[in-house]
C-alpha positions in Angstrom: 7.4 98.2 101.1 9.8 97.3 98.3 11.1 100.3 96.3 11.1 100.3 92.5 14.3 101.1 90.7 13.5 104.9 90.2 12.6 105.2 93.9 15.9 103.5 94.9 17.9 105.9 92.7 16.1 108.9 94.2 16.9 107.6 97.6 20.6 107.2 96.8 20.7 110.7 95.2 19.1 112.3 98.3 21.4 110.5 100.7 24.5 111.7 98.9 23.2 115.2 98.4 22.8 115.4 102.2 26.1 113.6 103.0 27.9 116.1 100.8 27.3 118.8 103.4 28.3 116.5 106.4 31.3 117.3 108.6 33.0 114.2 107.1 32.7 115.4 103.5 33.6 119.0 104.4 36.8 117.6 105.9 37.7 116.2 102.5 37.4 119.7 100.9 39.5 121.7 103.4 42.4 123.8 102.1 44.8 121.4 103.9 43.5 118.3 102.1 43.4 120.0 98.7 46.9 121.4 99.1 48.2 118.0 100.1 46.6 116.7 96.9 48.3 119.4 94.8 51.7 118.6 96.3 51.3 114.9 95.8 48.4 113.9 93.4 49.1 110.2 93.8 48.1 110.4 97.4 44.5 110.2 96.1 45.0 106.5 95.5 46.0 103.4 97.5 49.8 103.1 96.6 49.3 99.7 94.9 46.3 101.0 92.9 48.3 104.0 91.7 51.1 101.6 90.5 48.5 99.6 88.6 47.0 102.7 87.0 50.5 103.7 85.8 51.2 100.2 84.6 48.2 100.1 82.3 48.1 103.8 81.4 51.8 105.0 81.8 51.3 108.2 79.8 48.3 110.2 81.1 48.7 113.2 78.9 45.6 113.7 76.8 44.1 110.4 77.8 40.3 110.4 78.4 39.3 109.0 81.8 35.8 108.6 83.2 35.1 108.4 86.9 31.6 107.1 87.6 30.4 107.6 91.2 33.2 110.1 91.6 32.3 111.0 95.2 34.8 113.3 96.8 36.5 113.7 93.4 40.0 113.5 94.8 40.9 110.9 92.1 39.4 113.2 89.4 41.5 116.1 90.6 44.6 113.9 90.8 44.2 112.4 87.3 43.5 115.9 85.8 46.7 117.2 87.4 48.6 114.3 85.8 47.4 115.5 82.3 44.4 113.4 81.7 41.1 114.7 80.2 38.7 113.8 83.0 35.0 113.3 83.1 33.5 113.1 86.6 30.1 111.5 86.8 28.0 111.2 90.0 24.4 110.9 90.9 24.7 113.7 93.5 24.4 117.2 92.2 25.8 118.6 95.4 28.9 116.5 95.2 29.5 117.7 91.6 28.8 121.3 92.6 31.4 121.2 95.4 33.9 119.4 93.1 33.4 121.9 90.3 34.2 124.8 92.7 37.5 123.1 93.7 38.4 122.3 90.1 38.0 126.0 89.2 40.2 127.0 92.1 42.9 124.5 91.0 42.5 125.6 87.3 41.5 122.1 86.2 39.4 121.5 83.1 37.2 118.7 84.3 33.8 117.8 82.8 31.1 117.2 85.4 28.1 115.1 84.5 25.2 114.1 86.7 24.5 110.5 85.8 23.6 107.1 87.1 26.6 104.7 87.1 24.4 101.8 86.1 23.3 103.6 82.9 25.8 106.3 82.0 23.0 107.7 79.8 24.9 111.0 79.2 28.2 109.3 78.3 29.1 108.7 74.7 30.0 105.3 73.2 33.7 104.3 72.8 34.9 107.6 74.2 37.3 106.7 77.0 40.8 105.2 77.4 40.0 104.2 81.0 37.1 104.0 83.4 38.0 104.1 87.1 35.6 103.3 89.9 36.8 103.8 93.5 36.0 102.7 97.0 32.3 102.7 97.9 30.9 102.4 94.4 29.7 98.8 94.3 27.7 98.9 97.6 25.3 101.4 95.8 25.0 99.4 92.6 21.8 97.2 92.3 22.5 96.2 88.7 26.2 95.3 88.5 25.7 93.6 85.0 24.1 96.8 83.7 26.9 98.9 85.1 29.7 96.9 83.4 27.7 96.6 80.2 27.8 100.4 80.1 31.4 100.6 81.2 32.3 98.4 78.2 30.1 100.6 75.9 31.9 103.8 76.8 35.4 102.4 76.6 37.4 102.7 73.4 38.6 99.4 71.9 41.7 98.5 74.0 40.6 100.7 76.9 40.8 99.6 80.5 38.3 99.3 83.4 40.0 99.6 86.8 37.8 99.1 89.9 38.9 99.5 93.5 36.6 98.6 96.4 36.3 96.8 99.7 37.2 93.2 99.4 34.1 91.1 99.6 35.8 88.7 102.0 35.3 91.4 104.7 31.5 91.4 104.2 30.6 88.4 106.5 32.4 90.0 109.4 31.4 92.8 111.8 34.8 94.3 111.1 35.6 95.5 114.6 39.3 96.4 115.0 41.3 94.8 117.7 38.7 92.0 118.2 38.6 88.4 117.0 36.5 88.1 113.8 32.8 87.9 114.4 30.6 86.5 111.6 27.3 88.4 111.1 26.1 87.1 107.7 26.8 84.6 105.0 29.2 85.6 102.2 26.5 84.6 99.8 23.9 87.0 101.2 24.3 89.6 98.5 20.9 91.2 99.1 19.5 93.5 100.4 22.8 95.2 101.3 24.3 94.9 97.8 27.4 93.0 99.1 28.6 91.7 95.8 30.9 88.6 95.8 34.1 88.2 93.8 32.2 86.0 91.4 29.6 88.7 90.8 32.2 91.3 90.1 34.3 89.2 87.8 31.4 87.5 86.0 29.6 90.8 85.3 32.8 92.1 83.6 33.3 88.9 81.6 29.6 88.9 80.5 30.0 92.5 79.4 32.8 91.5 77.1 35.7 92.7 79.1 38.8 90.5 79.5 40.3 90.3 83.0 43.9 91.4 83.0 44.9 91.4 86.6 43.5 91.2 90.1 45.2 92.6 93.3 44.2 91.9 96.9 45.4 94.7 99.1 45.9 95.5 102.8 44.6 98.7 104.5 47.2 101.5 104.5 45.8 103.6 107.3 43.2 103.6 110.1 40.4 105.0 108.0 39.5 101.5 106.9 38.7 100.5 110.5 37.1 103.6 111.9 34.6 106.3 110.8 35.6 110.0 110.5 33.8 110.7 113.9 35.6 107.8 115.6 39.0 108.8 114.2 38.6 112.4 115.4 38.4 111.1 119.0 41.5 108.9 118.8 45.2 109.7 119.3 48.1 108.1 117.4 49.0 105.8 120.2 45.5 104.2 120.1 46.0 103.4 116.4 49.5 102.0 116.5 49.7 98.6 114.8 46.2 98.8 113.5 47.2 97.0 110.2 49.3 94.4 111.9 47.2 91.2 112.0 49.0 89.9 115.0 47.6 92.9 116.9 44.4 93.4 114.9 43.2 90.0 113.8 40.8 91.3 111.1 43.9 92.7 109.3 44.7 89.2 108.3 42.1 89.5 105.6 42.7 91.6 102.4 41.0 95.0 102.9 40.7 96.1 99.3 40.5 94.5 95.9 41.4 95.9 92.5 40.4 94.3 89.2 41.8 95.5 85.9 40.0 94.5 82.7 40.3 95.4 79.0 37.9 96.0 76.2 39.0 93.9 73.2 39.7 95.5 69.9 
């Protein structure tokens, strides 16, 4: 039976409320992980993505940044540590509750809002200098045009949208490390798994009235791209050596991540 939109949203909310208490997500909230973030806030980002954020918003102090689908909130903590006024929005109350507790421990003044990234119903118009969406957002978005219409709405004139997510070129493949690429679906089979193509991502932003500034196709920087938390916990460093060398791991010949920077005119 096909779910209607409200049922789909409830399903996503329930999934992430449960996932928030999983061993994987608890590992992202350990004192060790948070202390590492305190010592080096930029570690919350892919190095190339951090450079792009700094390129388009070199002075973070007092800038308003919205993070829809904020997830583990490492990016929210990092940007707040850099002086930005951060709003963290997520559909999962449990994610936000856990993040709020960490923000208090760190002395960070972050606004937490429970909201649907496709609607941003509780976010004011023309309020933000930047909207940043991170890895894993787009695979939960059933209305990508609605999402970017609202991203455009909440940006100030001249504000930037920066998205970072899995490169769609990976979607047709099984993605098994160390093995020759194995095709499991067509690049053009967007539904039912919400595997958006580059044309979907770019056209949605253009249709919303955003101007594309720059696109970056990026390699993986660690083994977490290739293995789940449970799989990684069972591997030693020797088993992961050369994981991002395409001559050893053929799938690494493809870009792992993509970042698109766009701007609201005005």
